[in-house]
C-alpha positions in Angstrom: -2.8 -17.4 10.5 0.6 -17.8 9.0 1.4 -19.6 5.8 4.9 -20.0 4.3 5.6 -20.6 0.6 9.1 -21.2 -1.0 9.8 -18.8 -3.8 13.1 -18.8 -5.7 16.8 -18.4 -4.9 16.3 -19.5 -1.3 13.6 -16.8 -0.8 10.2 -17.3 0.9 6.9 -15.6 1.2 5.3 -15.5 4.6 1.5 -14.7 4.3 -0.1 -13.5 7.6 -3.8 -13.1 7.7 -5.6 -11.5 10.7 -2.7 -12.3 13.1 -3.5 -13.5 16.6 -1.2 -13.4 19.6 0.5 -16.6 18.6 1.2 -15.2 15.1 2.6 -12.0 16.6 4.9 -14.0 18.8 6.1 -16.1 15.8 6.8 -12.9 13.8 8.9 -11.5 16.6 10.7 -14.7 17.5 11.2 -16.5 14.2 11.5 -13.5 11.9 12.9 -10.9 14.4 10.3 -8.4 13.4 10.8 -5.3 15.6 8.2 -4.4 18.3 7.6 -1.1 16.7 6.5 -2.8 13.5 4.2 -5.0 15.5 2.6 -1.9 17.0 2.1 -0.5 13.5 0.3 -3.7 12.5 -2.2 -3.3 15.3 -3.1 0.3 14.3 -6.0 0.4 11.8 -5.3 4.1 11.2 -1.6 3.6 10.3 -0.4 6.0 7.7 1.1 4.8 4.4 4.9 5.0 4.3 8.2 3.0 4.1 10.2 2.4 7.2 13.6 0.8 7.7 14.9 -0.5 11.0 18.7 -0.5 10.8 19.1 -2.5 14.0 17.0 -5.4 12.8 17.8 -4.8 9.1 14.1 -5.0 8.3 12.1 -2.9 5.9 8.4 -2.3 6.0 5.9 -0.8 3.5 2.7 0.4 5.1 0.2 1.0 2.4 -3.5 1.7 2.3 -5.7 -0.2 -0.1 -9.4 -0.3 -1.0 -11.3 -2.5 1.4 -13.2 -4.9 -0.9 -13.4 -8.6 -1.2 -12.4 -9.3 -4.8 -10.6 -7.8 -7.8 -13.8 -7.3 -9.8 -15.2 -4.7 -7.5 -14.7 -1.1 -8.6 -14.0 1.8 -6.4 -17.2 3.7 -5.3 -17.5 6.8 -3.2 -18.4 4.7 -0.2 -15.3 2.4 -0.2 -12.9 2.8 2.7 -9.2 2.0 2.8 -7.3 -0.1 5.3 -3.6 -0.6 5.9 -1.6 -3.6 4.5 2.0 -4.4 5.5 4.8 -5.8 3.5 8.1 -6.5 5.3 11.4 -7.6 3.9 13.6 -9.4 6.4 16.6 -11.3 5.2 15.3 -13.8 2.5 11.6 -13.4 3.5 8.8 -11.2 2.2 6.3 -11.1 5.0 2.8 -9.8 4.0 0.3 -8.9 6.8 -3.3 -8.3 6.2 -5.5 -7.4 9.2 -8.8 -6.9 7.3 -11.4 -9.6 6.8 -10.9 -9.2 3.1 -7.5 -10.6 2.3 -6.8 -8.9 -1.0 -3.1 -8.4 -0.2 -2.4 -12.1 0.1 -4.7 -13.1 -2.7 -2.8 -10.7 -5.0 0.5 -12.0 -3.8 -0.6 -15.6 -4.4 -1.5 -14.6 -8.0 1.8 -13.0 -8.5 4.0 -15.8 -7.2 2.1 -18.4 -9.2 2.4 -16.3 -12.5 4.7 -18.2 -14.9 6.3 -15.0 -16.2 7.2 -13.8 -12.7 8.5 -17.2 -11.7 10.8 -17.2 -14.7 12.1 -13.7 -13.9 12.7 -14.5 -10.2 12.3 -10.9 -9.1 13.8 -9.6 -6.0 11.6 -9.4 -2.9 11.5 -5.6 -3.3 10.4 -5.8 -6.9 7.7 -8.4 -5.9 6.5 -6.1 -3.2 6.2 -3.2 -5.6 4.4 -5.4 -8.1 1.9 -6.3 -5.4 1.4 -2.7 -4.4 0.8 -1.7 -8.0 -1.8 -4.4 -8.5 -3.6 -3.6 -5.2 -3.9 0.1 -6.2 -4.6 -0.2 -9.9 -8.2 1.0 -9.2 -6.8 4.2 -7.7 -5.2 5.4 -10.9 -8.4 6.5 -12.6 -9.6 8.2 -9.5 -6.3 10.0 -9.0 -6.4 11.2 -12.6 -10.0 12.5 -12.1 -8.9 14.3 -9.0 -6.0 15.9 -10.9 -8.4 17.0 -13.7 -10.8 18.5 -11.0 -7.8 20.3 -9.3 -6.7 21.8 -12.7 -10.2 23.0 -13.4 -10.5 24.6 -9.9 -7.1 26.2 -10.3 -8.2 27.7 -13.7 -11.4 29.0 -12.2 -9.5 30.4 -9.2 -6.9 32.0 -11.5 -9.7 33.6 -13.6 -11.3 35.0 -10.4 -8.0 36.4 -9.2 -7.4 38.0 -12.5 -10.8 39.7 -12.4 -10.3 40.9 -8.8 -6.8 42.2 -9.7 -8.3 44.2 -12.7 -11.1 45.5 -10.4 -8.5 46.6 -7.8 -6.4 48.3 -10.5 -9.5 50.2 -11.7 -10.3 51.3 -8.2 -6.7 52.4 -7.6 -6.8 54.6 -10.7 -10.1 56.2 -9.7 
């Protein structure tokens, strides 16, 4: 399903949810989305990255986000991620969500209806980055925890290496 919403300065947001063949055709014909981007959208294992197609002058963020149905859910160890896609083509920001939980387009809807954002009239790139930030806010605590664990492991490993080094030095002297 494709929904279009006017934004500001002749820009528009095109929200695509669980695209079917007709939606895919419309993306290619009406918005000149490259076939390679269409193939990315159909891959549930697509890696996160930014890609730019110089021929079509179209940019695409592929980002992985937590697969849950609403903002109030917190990350648990059993949550999985799925890819979401944000494309910037001419004056359109095209968001594509292939999951049954449409957190991407829900987040975008909240952003574009926010009075502060409407007054600022951000660029499509800034709006995209705001959406990615909001989608992954729950990741930040987990990333910090992983960094803390990594630092602890590095300290333990460093201590072990120091002990082994001293042991080898003692053996070498003997």
